[in-house]
C-alpha positions, 0 to 999 in steps of 0.5 A: 608363249601364246604371243610366240605361237601367234607370231609363228602362225602369222609368219607361216601363213605369210610364207604360204601365201607368198608362194601363190600365183594368181596368174601364170603367164608365159611370154615368148619372143618369136621371130618370123611372124610377119602377118596377121595369118602368122599370128592367127595360126600360132593363136589357134595352135596354142589355144587347142592345148588343154591347159591354155586359158588365153593366147595373145600375139603381138606382131609388132613386139614379136611376142606371144603371151600364153596364160594357163587355166587356174590351177594349171601350169604351162609346159614351156618346152611344149609351147616352144615346140608348138611354135617351132613346129609352126615354122617360127623361132623362139628366142626368149621365154619368160614367166610373169605373174601378170595376166594376159590382159595386162601383157596385152595392155602393155603391148598396146601402150595402155596402162 
């Protein structure tokens, strides 16, 4: 009986831990960015949002990566709206559990 309770407790703990995410990053594919001024404008605009920990813009890959502050979630509709209001088209939105530093390293070709 004690062994069964331990197994159930371990299973429940593992299920609970599997739902945790340590980094919440949203990567958006954005068309229309052509210069450093474009990248700077998007970065500045998104950085003002209270839930944003960091923003990375890569003109070559046409991506904007946004990382949420710990314990906060990103409103993808708001992110898209902010980018569209700045004059750019968002063509794809995807979440990842990678940090913004990892997304940046991948974009720069580093591992």
